[in-house]
VOGUMI-641341 format. One record per residue: x, z negated, y of N, C-alpha, C in turn. Coordinates in steps of 0.02 Angstrom, whole numbers, plus 32768, in hexadecimal, padded with zeros to 4 digits. Last residue first. Layout:
residues N
<r n_px="X" n_pz="Z" n_py="Y" ca_px="X" ca_pz="Z" ca_py="Y" c_px="X" c_pz="Z" c_py="Y"/>
...
***
This chain:
residues 168
<r n_px="E9F1" n_pz="E6D7" n_py="44A0" ca_px="E9BE" ca_pz="E6F5" ca_py="44C8" c_px="EA06" c_pz="E70D" c_py="4506"/>
<r n_px="EA65" n_pz="E6ED" n_py="4421" ca_px="EA49" ca_pz="E6DC" ca_py="4451" c_px="EA21" c_pz="E6F0" c_py="447B"/>
<r n_px="EA7E" n_pz="E747" n_py="43A1" ca_px="EA24" ca_pz="E718" ca_py="43AB" c_px="EA1F" c_pz="E711" c_py="43E8"/>
<r n_px="EAD6" n_pz="E77E" n_py="438D" ca_px="EA94" ca_pz="E7C5" ca_py="4390" c_px="EA6C" c_pz="E788" c_py="438B"/>
<r n_px="EB36" n_pz="E71B" n_py="4392" ca_px="EB39" ca_pz="E760" ca_py="43C8" c_px="EAE6" c_pz="E78D" c_py="43CB"/>
<r n_px="EB56" n_pz="E701" n_py="4322" ca_px="EB38" ca_pz="E6B3" ca_py="434D" c_px="EB25" c_pz="E6F4" c_py="437A"/>
<r n_px="EB61" n_pz="E727" n_py="4290" ca_px="EB48" ca_pz="E752" ca_py="42BD" c_px="EB38" c_pz="E729" c_py="42F1"/>
<r n_px="EB94" n_pz="E6C6" n_py="424E" ca_px="EBC6" ca_pz="E6F7" ca_py="4254" c_px="EB9A" c_pz="E72D" c_py="4287"/>
<r n_px="EB7D" n_pz="E62D" n_py="42CA" ca_px="EB71" ca_pz="E64B" ca_py="427B" c_px="EB9A" c_pz="E6A7" c_py="4284"/>
<r n_px="EBFA" n_pz="E597" n_py="42EF" ca_px="EBC3" ca_pz="E5E3" ca_py="42F5" c_px="EBAD" c_pz="E609" c_py="42CB"/>
<r n_px="EC6F" n_pz="E538" n_py="436E" ca_px="EC1B" ca_pz="E535" ca_py="4318" c_px="EBD2" c_pz="E592" c_py="432F"/>
<r n_px="ECD5" n_pz="E56C" n_py="4390" ca_px="EC98" ca_pz="E554" ca_py="4391" c_px="EC8B" c_pz="E556" c_py="435B"/>
<r n_px="ED92" n_pz="E53F" n_py="4388" ca_px="ED5F" ca_pz="E572" ca_py="4370" c_px="ED24" c_pz="E552" c_py="436F"/>
<r n_px="EDFC" n_pz="E52D" n_py="442D" ca_px="EDD7" ca_pz="E507" ca_py="43D1" c_px="ED70" c_pz="E549" c_py="43DE"/>
<r n_px="EE99" n_pz="E517" n_py="4442" ca_px="EE4C" ca_pz="E54B" ca_py="443D" c_px="EE39" c_pz="E52F" c_py="43FD"/>
<r n_px="EEF4" n_pz="E4B4" n_py="446D" ca_px="EEBE" ca_pz="E4AE" ca_py="4493" c_px="EE89" c_pz="E4EC" c_py="447B"/>
<r n_px="EF79" n_pz="E509" n_py="441E" ca_px="EF63" ca_pz="E4C4" ca_py="4441" c_px="EF20" c_pz="E4D3" c_py="446E"/>
<r n_px="EFC6" n_pz="E569" n_py="43F3" ca_px="EF7E" ca_pz="E589" ca_py="4401" c_px="EF4C" c_pz="E534" c_py="43FF"/>
<r n_px="F055" n_pz="E5D8" n_py="4410" ca_px="F03A" ca_pz="E587" ca_py="4407" c_px="EFF7" c_pz="E5AA" c_py="4418"/>
<r n_px="F07D" n_pz="E669" n_py="439B" ca_px="F076" ca_pz="E64A" ca_py="43DA" c_px="F052" c_pz="E5FC" c_py="43F1"/>
<r n_px="F0A7" n_pz="E6A0" n_py="432D" ca_px="F0DB" ca_pz="E6A5" ca_py="4346" c_px="F0D0" c_pz="E683" c_py="4396"/>
<r n_px="F01E" n_pz="E695" n_py="4304" ca_px="F03B" ca_pz="E657" ca_py="42E9" c_px="F085" c_pz="E665" c_py="4314"/>
<r n_px="EFE9" n_pz="E715" n_py="433A" ca_px="EFBD" ca_pz="E6E3" ca_py="4347" c_px="F006" c_pz="E6AC" c_py="431E"/>
<r n_px="F050" n_pz="E783" n_py="42F3" ca_px="F05A" ca_pz="E770" ca_py="4345" c_px="F035" c_pz="E72C" c_py="434A"/>
<r n_px="F01C" n_pz="E761" n_py="426A" ca_px="F06B" ca_pz="E76F" ca_py="4274" c_px="F05F" c_pz="E74D" c_py="42D3"/>
<r n_px="EF8F" n_pz="E79C" n_py="42A1" ca_px="EFAD" ca_pz="E766" ca_py="425F" c_px="EFF7" c_pz="E738" c_py="426F"/>
<r n_px="EFAF" n_pz="E82B" n_py="42AE" ca_px="EF7F" ca_pz="E804" ca_py="42D0" c_px="EF84" c_pz="E7AD" c_py="42BD"/>
<r n_px="F055" n_pz="E862" n_py="4266" ca_px="EFFE" ca_pz="E85C" ca_py="4264" c_px="EFE2" c_pz="E812" c_py="42AA"/>
<r n_px="F0B1" n_pz="E8EA" n_py="42B7" ca_px="F09E" ca_pz="E882" ca_py="42A9" c_px="F050" c_pz="E88F" c_py="428E"/>
<r n_px="F0BE" n_pz="E93F" n_py="4303" ca_px="F0E3" ca_pz="E951" ca_py="42BB" c_px="F0D6" c_pz="E8FC" c_py="42A9"/>
<r n_px="F05D" n_pz="E933" n_py="436D" ca_px="F09B" ca_pz="E958" ca_py="4380" c_px="F0D4" c_pz="E91E" c_py="4330"/>
<r n_px="EFE7" n_pz="E900" n_py="4311" ca_px="EFEF" ca_pz="E90A" ca_py="4349" c_px="F04A" c_pz="E912" c_py="4351"/>
<r n_px="EF87" n_pz="E905" n_py="4288" ca_px="EFC2" ca_pz="E924" ca_py="4297" c_px="EFCC" c_pz="E941" c_py="42EA"/>
<r n_px="EF0A" n_pz="E8A9" n_py="424B" ca_px="EF23" ca_pz="E8CE" ca_py="4266" c_px="EF5D" c_pz="E8E2" c_py="4293"/>
<r n_px="EEF8" n_pz="E82B" n_py="41E8" ca_px="EF41" ca_pz="E872" ca_py="41C2" c_px="EF38" c_pz="E8BA" c_py="41FD"/>
<r n_px="EEA3" n_pz="E7DC" n_py="4234" ca_px="EEEC" ca_pz="E7D8" ca_py="4228" c_px="EF0F" c_pz="E807" c_py="420D"/>
<r n_px="EDFB" n_pz="E80C" n_py="4265" ca_px="EE4F" ca_pz="E83F" ca_py="425B" c_px="EE7F" c_pz="E83E" c_py="4251"/>
<r n_px="EDCD" n_pz="E794" n_py="428D" ca_px="EDA8" ca_pz="E7CF" ca_py="4278" c_px="EDE5" c_pz="E7FC" c_py="425F"/>
<r n_px="EE2B" n_pz="E738" n_py="4291" ca_px="EDE9" ca_pz="E72A" ca_py="4273" c_px="EDD1" c_pz="E755" c_py="4254"/>
<r n_px="EE92" n_pz="E76A" n_py="4304" ca_px="EE8E" ca_pz="E764" ca_py="42CF" c_px="EE60" c_pz="E74D" c_py="4284"/>
<r n_px="EE42" n_pz="E763" n_py="4361" ca_px="EE33" ca_pz="E79E" ca_py="4353" c_px="EE68" c_pz="E798" c_py="4305"/>
<r n_px="EE2C" n_pz="E6CA" n_py="4381" ca_px="EE02" ca_pz="E6E5" ca_py="437D" c_px="EDFE" c_pz="E73A" c_py="4354"/>
<r n_px="EECF" n_pz="E6B7" n_py="43AB" ca_px="EE94" ca_pz="E6A5" ca_py="4386" c_px="EE5E" c_pz="E6BB" c_py="435A"/>
<r n_px="EEDA" n_pz="E750" n_py="43F4" ca_px="EF1E" ca_pz="E736" ca_py="43CB" c_px="EEC4" c_pz="E6FC" c_py="4399"/>
<r n_px="EEB3" n_pz="E706" n_py="447D" ca_px="EEB4" ca_pz="E74D" ca_py="4455" c_px="EEA1" c_pz="E742" c_py="441B"/>
<r n_px="EEF0" n_pz="E690" n_py="448C" ca_px="EE9B" ca_pz="E6A1" ca_py="44AA" c_px="EE8A" c_pz="E6D2" c_py="447F"/>
<r n_px="EF76" n_pz="E697" n_py="4499" ca_px="EF66" ca_pz="E683" ca_py="4451" c_px="EF15" c_pz="E693" c_py="4453"/>
<r n_px="EFCF" n_pz="E723" n_py="44C5" ca_px="EF7F" ca_pz="E6FD" ca_py="44D5" c_px="EF61" c_pz="E6E6" c_py="449F"/>
<r n_px="F033" n_pz="E798" n_py="44A6" ca_px="F036" ca_pz="E746" ca_py="44DB" c_px="F013" c_pz="E713" c_py="44DD"/>
<r n_px="EFEC" n_pz="E7EB" n_py="4499" ca_px="F00F" ca_pz="E7CE" ca_py="445F" c_px="F02B" c_pz="E7A2" c_py="4473"/>
<r n_px="EFA8" n_pz="E824" n_py="44F5" ca_px="EF93" ca_pz="E801" ca_py="44D5" c_px="EFBE" c_pz="E7D9" c_py="447C"/>
<r n_px="EFE9" n_pz="E87D" n_py="453E" ca_px="EFE8" ca_pz="E830" ca_py="4553" c_px="EFB6" c_pz="E80A" c_py="4519"/>
<r n_px="EFA5" n_pz="E90C" n_py="453F" ca_px="F004" ca_pz="E8F7" ca_py="4548" c_px="EFFC" c_pz="E8BE" c_py="453E"/>
<r n_px="EF4A" n_pz="E957" n_py="44BD" ca_px="EF4F" ca_pz="E923" ca_py="450D" c_px="EF95" c_pz="E8F5" c_py="450B"/>
<r n_px="EFB4" n_pz="E9F1" n_py="4485" ca_px="EF82" ca_pz="E996" ca_py="4468" c_px="EF79" c_pz="E979" c_py="44BD"/>
<r n_px="EF5F" n_pz="EA01" n_py="450D" ca_px="EF45" ca_pz="E9FB" ca_py="44CB" c_px="EF69" c_pz="EA0F" c_py="44B1"/>
<r n_px="EF25" n_pz="EA14" n_py="45B4" ca_px="EF68" ca_pz="EA17" ca_py="4596" c_px="EF2F" c_pz="E9E6" c_py="4555"/>
<r n_px="EEC9" n_pz="EA52" n_py="462A" ca_px="EEE5" ca_pz="EA4C" ca_py="45FC" c_px="EF1A" c_pz="EA3C" c_py="45D5"/>
<r n_px="EEDC" n_pz="EA92" n_py="46BA" ca_px="EEA5" ca_pz="EA7D" ca_py="46B4" c_px="EEB0" c_pz="EA3E" c_py="467A"/>
<r n_px="EF3E" n_pz="EAF9" n_py="46B5" ca_px="EF3A" ca_pz="EAC9" ca_py="46EE" c_px="EF0F" c_pz="EA89" c_py="46FB"/>
<r n_px="EF69" n_pz="EAEF" n_py="460E" ca_px="EF43" ca_pz="EB0B" ca_py="4642" c_px="EF4D" c_pz="EADE" c_py="4675"/>
<r n_px="EF9B" n_pz="EB0A" n_py="4577" ca_px="EFBA" ca_pz="EAF3" ca_py="45C6" c_px="EF9A" c_pz="EB0D" c_py="45EB"/>
<r n_px="EF6B" n_pz="EABE" n_py="44BD" ca_px="EF66" ca_pz="EAEA" ca_py="4506" c_px="EF85" c_pz="EACF" c_py="4541"/>
<r n_px="EF91" n_pz="EAE4" n_py="440D" ca_px="EFB2" ca_pz="EACC" ca_py="4467" c_px="EF8A" c_pz="EAD8" c_py="4492"/>
<r n_px="EF28" n_pz="EA98" n_py="43A2" ca_px="EF5D" ca_pz="EAAC" ca_py="43B9" c_px="EF6D" c_pz="EAB2" c_py="43F5"/>
<r n_px="EED7" n_pz="EA55" n_py="4354" ca_px="EF17" ca_pz="EA54" ca_py="433C" c_px="EF43" c_pz="EA70" c_py="435F"/>
<r n_px="EE68" n_pz="EA68" n_py="436D" ca_px="EE7F" ca_pz="EA84" ca_py="434B" c_px="EEBD" c_pz="EA89" c_py="4329"/>
<r n_px="EE74" n_pz="EA0B" n_py="43D8" ca_px="EE61" ca_pz="EA29" ca_py="43DA" c_px="EE72" c_pz="EA52" c_py="43B6"/>
<r n_px="EE7F" n_pz="E961" n_py="442A" ca_px="EEB3" ca_pz="E984" ca_py="4414" c_px="EE69" c_pz="E9D1" c_py="43F0"/>
<r n_px="EE59" n_pz="E910" n_py="4492" ca_px="EE9C" ca_pz="E8F9" ca_py="4476" c_px="EE9B" c_pz="E936" c_py="444E"/>
<r n_px="EDFB" n_pz="E922" n_py="4516" ca_px="EDF6" ca_pz="E94A" ca_py="44F0" c_px="EE42" c_pz="E92A" c_py="44D1"/>
<r n_px="ED8A" n_pz="E89B" n_py="4557" ca_px="EDDA" ca_pz="E8A2" ca_py="454C" c_px="EDDA" c_pz="E8E5" c_py="4529"/>
<r n_px="ED23" n_pz="E85C" n_py="45D3" ca_px="ED2D" ca_pz="E86E" ca_py="4591" c_px="ED79" c_pz="E8A7" c_py="4597"/>
<r n_px="ECD5" n_pz="E7B7" n_py="4625" ca_px="ED19" ca_pz="E7EE" ca_py="461B" c_px="ED2D" c_pz="E81C" c_py="45D6"/>
<r n_px="EC7A" n_pz="E74C" n_py="466C" ca_px="EC86" ca_pz="E7AF" ca_py="463D" c_px="ECB1" c_pz="E7BC" c_py="464E"/>
<r n_px="EC72" n_pz="E715" n_py="46ED" ca_px="EC39" ca_pz="E712" ca_py="46B7" c_px="EC3B" c_pz="E712" c_py="4680"/>
<r n_px="ED0F" n_pz="E6C6" n_py="46FC" ca_px="ECF2" ca_pz="E6DA" ca_py="4711" c_px="ECB0" c_pz="E6DD" c_py="46DF"/>
<r n_px="EDA1" n_pz="E683" n_py="4764" ca_px="ED79" ca_pz="E66D" ca_py="4739" c_px="ED35" c_pz="E6BB" c_py="4747"/>
<r n_px="EE30" n_pz="E6DF" n_py="4767" ca_px="EE19" ca_pz="E6AD" ca_py="4785" c_px="EDDC" c_pz="E6C1" c_py="475B"/>
<r n_px="EEA4" n_pz="E744" n_py="4745" ca_px="EE96" ca_pz="E70F" ca_py="4719" c_px="EE75" c_pz="E6D7" c_py="4740"/>
<r n_px="EE7C" n_pz="E76E" n_py="47F9" ca_px="EEA3" ca_pz="E784" ca_py="47A7" c_px="EEB4" c_pz="E762" c_py="478D"/>
<r n_px="EDF7" n_pz="E759" n_py="4850" ca_px="EE33" ca_pz="E75F" ca_py="4843" c_px="EE41" c_pz="E76E" c_py="47E3"/>
<r n_px="ED6E" n_pz="E7BD" n_py="480F" ca_px="ED9C" ca_pz="E7A0" ca_py="484F" c_px="EDC8" c_pz="E7A7" c_py="4854"/>
<r n_px="ECD7" n_pz="E823" n_py="480A" ca_px="ED31" ca_pz="E805" ca_py="47D0" c_px="ED53" c_pz="E807" c_py="4823"/>
<r n_px="EC5D" n_pz="E7FE" n_py="47A5" ca_px="EC68" ca_pz="E7EE" ca_py="47DE" c_px="ECB4" c_pz="E7DE" c_py="47F7"/>
<r n_px="EBE5" n_pz="E81D" n_py="473A" ca_px="EC35" ca_pz="E801" ca_py="474B" c_px="EC34" c_pz="E81C" c_py="477E"/>
<r n_px="EB67" n_pz="E827" n_py="46FF" ca_px="EB7F" ca_pz="E81F" ca_py="4740" c_px="EBB1" c_pz="E807" c_py="4759"/>
<r n_px="EB39" n_pz="E880" n_py="46A4" ca_px="EB49" ca_pz="E824" ca_py="468B" c_px="EB5A" c_pz="E817" c_py="46CB"/>
<r n_px="EB57" n_pz="E8F4" n_py="46CD" ca_px="EB1B" ca_pz="E8DF" ca_py="46BA" c_px="EB17" c_pz="E89B" c_py="46C9"/>
<r n_px="EBDA" n_pz="E8DB" n_py="46D7" ca_px="EBB7" ca_pz="E8FA" ca_py="471C" c_px="EB82" c_pz="E8F4" c_py="470E"/>
<r n_px="EC03" n_pz="E8F8" n_py="464D" ca_px="EC12" ca_pz="E8BB" ca_py="4674" c_px="EBF3" c_pz="E8C9" c_py="46AD"/>
<r n_px="EBD4" n_pz="E965" n_py="462A" ca_px="EBB4" ca_pz="E920" ca_py="461B" c_px="EBCC" c_pz="E8FE" c_py="462D"/>
<r n_px="EC38" n_pz="E9C4" n_py="4653" ca_px="EBEC" ca_pz="E9C8" ca_py="467F" c_px="EBC9" c_pz="E970" c_py="4661"/>
<r n_px="EC9B" n_pz="E990" n_py="4629" ca_px="ECA8" ca_pz="E966" ca_py="466A" c_px="EC54" c_pz="E990" c_py="4684"/>
<r n_px="EC9C" n_pz="E9B3" n_py="45AF" ca_px="EC99" ca_pz="E974" ca_py="45B0" c_px="EC98" c_pz="E963" c_py="45EF"/>
<r n_px="EC8B" n_pz="EA4E" n_py="45CC" ca_px="EC4A" ca_pz="EA2D" ca_py="45B4" c_px="EC59" c_pz="E9E5" c_py="45BF"/>
<r n_px="ED18" n_pz="EA64" n_py="4603" ca_px="ECDA" ca_pz="EA84" ca_py="4623" c_px="EC85" c_pz="EA4D" c_py="45FE"/>
<r n_px="ED42" n_pz="EA54" n_py="4563" ca_px="ED63" ca_pz="EA46" ca_py="45AB" c_px="ECFF" c_pz="EA15" c_py="45DF"/>
<r n_px="ED1B" n_pz="EAC5" n_py="452B" ca_px="ECFA" ca_pz="EA81" ca_py="4524" c_px="ED10" c_pz="EA5F" c_py="4557"/>
<r n_px="ED50" n_pz="EB24" n_py="4579" ca_px="ECF0" ca_pz="EB16" ca_py="4575" c_px="ECE1" c_pz="EAF1" c_py="455B"/>
<r n_px="EDB2" n_pz="EB1D" n_py="4559" ca_px="EDAA" ca_pz="EB0A" ca_py="4594" c_px="ED67" c_pz="EB18" c_py="458D"/>
<r n_px="EDBA" n_pz="EB21" n_py="44BF" ca_px="EDDE" ca_pz="EAE8" ca_py="44DE" c_px="EDBA" c_pz="EAF2" c_py="450F"/>
<r n_px="ED20" n_pz="EB82" n_py="449F" ca_px="ED69" ca_pz="EB82" ca_py="44AC" c_px="ED7B" c_pz="EB3C" c_py="44D0"/>
<r n_px="ECAB" n_pz="EB55" n_py="4419" ca_px="ECC5" ca_pz="EB58" ca_py="4463" c_px="ED00" c_pz="EB6F" c_py="4465"/>
<r n_px="EC6D" n_pz="EB24" n_py="43A6" ca_px="EC89" ca_pz="EB66" ca_py="43B1" c_px="EC98" c_pz="EB89" c_py="43ED"/>
<r n_px="ECA9" n_pz="EA91" n_py="436A" ca_px="ECA4" ca_pz="EAC1" ca_py="439B" c_px="ECA2" c_pz="EB07" c_py="439D"/>
<r n_px="EC92" n_pz="E9E2" n_py="4345" ca_px="ECB7" ca_pz="EA3C" ca_py="4307" c_px="EC80" c_pz="EA66" c_py="434C"/>
<r n_px="ECEA" n_pz="E956" n_py="4353" ca_px="ECA9" ca_pz="E974" ca_py="4366" c_px="ECCD" c_pz="E9DB" c_py="4349"/>
<r n_px="ED01" n_pz="E8A7" n_py="4358" ca_px="ED09" ca_pz="E8F9" ca_py="433C" c_px="ECCB" c_pz="E92B" c_py="4341"/>
<r n_px="ED23" n_pz="E830" n_py="43BF" ca_px="ED13" ca_pz="E856" ca_py="43A2" c_px="ED1C" c_pz="E8AC" c_py="4389"/>
<r n_px="ED44" n_pz="E78D" n_py="43EE" ca_px="ED71" ca_pz="E7CA" ca_py="43E6" c_px="ED2A" c_pz="E7E4" c_py="43A2"/>
<r n_px="ED32" n_pz="E6F4" n_py="4463" ca_px="ED20" ca_pz="E71F" ca_py="4437" c_px="ED55" c_pz="E768" c_py="4427"/>
<r n_px="ED49" n_pz="E68B" n_py="44D1" ca_px="ED6D" ca_pz="E6B0" ca_py="44C4" c_px="ED45" c_pz="E6B6" c_py="4486"/>
<r n_px="ED0E" n_pz="E61B" n_py="4577" ca_px="ED00" ca_pz="E62D" ca_py="4513" c_px="ED1B" c_pz="E65C" c_py="4514"/>
<r n_px="EDA0" n_pz="E5C2" n_py="45C5" ca_px="ED69" ca_pz="E5D9" ca_py="45C9" c_px="ED43" c_pz="E5DB" c_py="4577"/>
<r n_px="ED8B" n_pz="E511" n_py="4632" ca_px="ED8F" ca_pz="E541" ca_py="45FA" c_px="ED6F" c_pz="E57D" c_py="45F5"/>
<r n_px="ED88" n_pz="E535" n_py="46EC" ca_px="ED6E" ca_pz="E52A" ca_py="46B5" c_px="ED89" c_pz="E55F" c_py="4657"/>
<r n_px="EE25" n_pz="E534" n_py="4751" ca_px="EDDA" ca_pz="E551" ca_py="4729" c_px="EDD2" c_pz="E52B" c_py="46F6"/>
<r n_px="EEA9" n_pz="E532" n_py="4756" ca_px="EE9E" ca_pz="E509" ca_py="477C" c_px="EE4B" c_pz="E51F" c_py="477D"/>
<r n_px="EF0E" n_pz="E59C" n_py="473C" ca_px="EF01" ca_pz="E571" ca_py="4701" c_px="EEC0" c_pz="E534" c_py="471C"/>
<r n_px="EF30" n_pz="E637" n_py="4709" ca_px="EF0F" ca_pz="E624" ca_py="473F" c_px="EEFE" c_pz="E5CF" c_py="4733"/>
<r n_px="EF62" n_pz="E64A" n_py="4686" ca_px="EF79" ca_pz="E661" ca_py="46AD" c_px="EF78" c_pz="E637" c_py="46EF"/>
<r n_px="EECB" n_pz="E5FF" n_py="4636" ca_px="EF1B" ca_pz="E634" ca_py="4631" c_px="EF39" c_pz="E64C" c_py="4656"/>
<r n_px="EE6E" n_pz="E58E" n_py="45FD" ca_px="EE95" ca_pz="E5C2" ca_py="462C" c_px="EEBF" c_pz="E5CB" c_py="461F"/>
<r n_px="EE52" n_pz="E553" n_py="454E" ca_px="EE55" ca_pz="E556" ca_py="459F" c_px="EE7E" c_pz="E58A" c_py="45B6"/>
<r n_px="EDD0" n_pz="E58B" n_py="44E9" ca_px="EE01" ca_pz="E5A0" ca_py="44F7" c_px="EE31" c_pz="E574" c_py="454A"/>
<r n_px="ED6C" n_pz="E5A2" n_py="4480" ca_px="ED77" ca_pz="E559" ca_py="44BA" c_px="EDC0" c_pz="E577" c_py="44B4"/>
<r n_px="ED1E" n_pz="E62D" n_py="4422" ca_px="ED76" ca_pz="E5E4" ca_py="4430" c_px="ED5B" c_pz="E5CA" c_py="4445"/>
<r n_px="ECAA" n_pz="E66A" n_py="43AC" ca_px="ECD0" ca_pz="E663" ca_py="4404" c_px="ECF4" c_pz="E615" c_py="440A"/>
<r n_px="ECD8" n_pz="E6C5" n_py="4329" ca_px="ECB7" ca_pz="E69B" ca_py="434D" c_px="ECDA" c_pz="E66A" c_py="4389"/>
<r n_px="ECD6" n_pz="E77B" n_py="433B" ca_px="ECEF" ca_pz="E735" ca_py="4322" c_px="ECD9" c_pz="E725" c_py="4325"/>
<r n_px="EC7B" n_pz="E804" n_py="42DF" ca_px="EC8F" ca_pz="E7B4" ca_py="431A" c_px="ECAB" c_pz="E78D" c_py="4309"/>
<r n_px="EC5E" n_pz="E8A0" n_py="42B7" ca_px="EC89" ca_pz="E861" ca_py="42A7" c_px="EC91" c_pz="E847" c_py="42EF"/>
<r n_px="EC2F" n_pz="E914" n_py="42F2" ca_px="EC43" ca_pz="E915" ca_py="4290" c_px="EC60" c_pz="E8C2" c_py="427F"/>
<r n_px="EBD8" n_pz="E95D" n_py="433D" ca_px="EBFB" ca_pz="E923" ca_py="434C" c_px="EBF8" c_pz="E921" c_py="42FC"/>
<r n_px="EBD8" n_pz="EA10" n_py="4373" ca_px="EBB1" ca_pz="E9E4" ca_py="432D" c_px="EBE0" c_pz="E99C" c_py="433F"/>
<r n_px="EBB5" n_pz="EAAE" n_py="43C2" ca_px="EBCE" ca_pz="EA88" ca_py="439E" c_px="EB9F" c_pz="EA54" c_py="438C"/>
<r n_px="EB58" n_pz="EB0F" n_py="43E8" ca_px="EB94" ca_pz="EB2A" ca_py="43CD" c_px="EBB5" c_pz="EAF8" c_py="43B7"/>
<r n_px="EAFA" n_pz="EABD" n_py="4452" ca_px="EB07" ca_pz="EAFD" ca_py="4433" c_px="EB48" c_pz="EB16" c_py="4412"/>
<r n_px="EAE4" n_pz="EA13" n_py="4456" ca_px="EB07" ca_pz="EA55" ca_py="4496" c_px="EAFB" c_pz="EA8E" c_py="444C"/>
<r n_px="EAD6" n_pz="E999" n_py="441B" ca_px="EA8E" ca_pz="E9BE" ca_py="442D" c_px="EAA1" c_pz="EA0A" c_py="444D"/>
<r n_px="EB4F" n_pz="E95B" n_py="4422" ca_px="EB36" ca_pz="E97D" ca_py="440A" c_px="EB15" c_pz="E9A6" c_py="43F6"/>
<r n_px="EB60" n_pz="E938" n_py="44AD" ca_px="EB8B" ca_pz="E971" ca_py="44A3" c_px="EB7E" c_pz="E97D" c_py="4449"/>
<r n_px="EAEF" n_pz="E8E7" n_py="44B7" ca_px="EAFD" ca_pz="E916" ca_py="44D5" c_px="EB24" c_pz="E961" c_py="44CC"/>
<r n_px="EB11" n_pz="E883" n_py="4477" ca_px="EAF3" ca_pz="E89F" ca_py="445C" c_px="EAE0" c_pz="E8E7" c_py="4493"/>
<r n_px="EB94" n_pz="E853" n_py="44AE" ca_px="EBA4" ca_pz="E874" ca_py="446C" c_px="EB66" c_pz="E8A4" c_py="4472"/>
<r n_px="EB58" n_pz="E835" n_py="4533" ca_px="EB94" ca_pz="E860" ca_py="4524" c_px="EBA7" c_pz="E891" c_py="44E2"/>
<r n_px="EB17" n_pz="E7B2" n_py="44ED" ca_px="EAE3" ca_pz="E7ED" ca_py="4517" c_px="EB26" c_pz="E830" c_py="451D"/>
<r n_px="EB90" n_pz="E75C" n_py="44CE" ca_px="EB51" ca_pz="E78B" ca_py="449E" c_px="EB2A" c_pz="E7B8" c_py="44A7"/>
<r n_px="EBC3" n_pz="E75A" n_py="4531" ca_px="EBDF" ca_pz="E785" ca_py="4508" c_px="EB9E" c_pz="E78D" c_py="44D5"/>
<r n_px="EB5E" n_pz="E713" n_py="4581" ca_px="EB6F" ca_pz="E73F" ca_py="458D" c_px="EB9B" c_pz="E76B" c_py="455F"/>
<r n_px="EB4C" n_pz="E67C" n_py="452C" ca_px="EB15" ca_pz="E6BB" ca_py="4545" c_px="EB26" c_pz="E6F7" c_py="452C"/>
<r n_px="EBC5" n_pz="E667" n_py="453E" ca_px="EBC8" ca_pz="E677" ca_py="44F7" c_px="EB8F" c_pz="E68C" c_py="4515"/>
<r n_px="EBDE" n_pz="E63D" n_py="45C2" ca_px="EC0F" ca_pz="E66D" ca_py="45B2" c_px="EBD7" c_pz="E695" c_py="455A"/>
<r n_px="EB80" n_pz="E609" n_py="463A" ca_px="EB6F" ca_pz="E614" ca_py="460D" c_px="EBA6" c_pz="E64D" c_py="45B8"/>
<r n_px="EBDF" n_pz="E610" n_py="46C3" ca_px="EB99" ca_pz="E602" ca_py="46BC" c_px="EBA3" c_pz="E5E7" c_py="4671"/>
<r n_px="EC8F" n_pz="E63E" n_py="469F" ca_px="EC49" ca_pz="E603" ca_py="46C9" c_px="EC07" c_pz="E60F" c_py="46A6"/>
<r n_px="ECDD" n_pz="E669" n_py="4630" ca_px="ECE1" ca_pz="E61B" ca_py="4665" c_px="ECAC" c_pz="E5F0" c_py="469C"/>
<r n_px="ECF3" n_pz="E6C7" n_py="45B4" ca_px="ECD9" ca_pz="E6D1" ca_py="4603" c_px="ECD4" c_pz="E680" c_py="4612"/>
<r n_px="ED1D" n_pz="E763" n_py="455E" ca_px="ED34" ca_pz="E723" ca_py="456E" c_px="ED06" c_pz="E728" c_py="45BD"/>
<r n_px="ED60" n_pz="E7DD" n_py="44E2" ca_px="ED18" ca_pz="E7C6" ca_py="4514" c_px="ED25" c_pz="E776" c_py="450A"/>
<r n_px="EDA3" n_pz="E84E" n_py="44AB" ca_px="EDAD" ca_pz="E81A" ca_py="44BE" c_px="ED6C" c_pz="E804" c_py="44DA"/>
<r n_px="ED8D" n_pz="E8D7" n_py="4421" ca_px="ED98" ca_pz="E8BF" ca_py="446D" c_px="ED95" c_pz="E86C" c_py="4458"/>
<r n_px="EDC3" n_pz="E952" n_py="43C3" ca_px="EDC6" ca_pz="E917" ca_py="43B8" c_px="EDCF" c_pz="E90B" c_py="441E"/>
<r n_px="ED89" n_pz="E9F2" n_py="436E" ca_px="EDA5" ca_pz="E9D4" ca_py="43A8" c_px="EDB2" c_pz="E97A" c_py="43AD"/>
<r n_px="ED87" n_pz="EA71" n_py="4313" ca_px="ED95" ca_pz="EA14" ca_py="42F1" c_px="EDA3" c_pz="E9FE" c_py="434A"/>
<r n_px="ED1C" n_pz="EB05" n_py="4320" ca_px="ED70" ca_pz="EADD" ca_py="4334" c_px="ED5B" c_pz="EA8D" c_py="4317"/>
<r n_px="ECFA" n_pz="EB95" n_py="42C3" ca_px="ECE0" ca_pz="EB43" ca_py="42D3" c_px="ED14" c_pz="EB1B" c_py="42D5"/>
***
């Protein structure tokens, strides 16, 4: 099994419900298990600013899949939850990104790991630091990367540890 870390987010419809459904779908697939989930965080939009705030969370998952097979599984879950790919950085119902896969490096046309832009994104690093503060990304801990960024406007929402298990 390989420990991977995912980022989930959305800003259309009910993102909390969509993220919970995505995590449950990933958790029930053969050969993988969700092992930790951050609280959801309300975050201002990034890249394209004229849209609603996002809800973001991160999850740790143990998987027997390869990185590319995990990406396919994540994309399939997005499709099951009716993700429509529109403009880059635009509004969406659900988005699932692989951030890290066992500390390794992957370079394909469809996947680069560790995620090449996560070190610049507080909306990723704040929730990731909640569940994996000591995870090393390019030789630095996630907590250190998080502390190097402005995190204004990022608000942790109240949630139980298993908030994602009970959403309908």
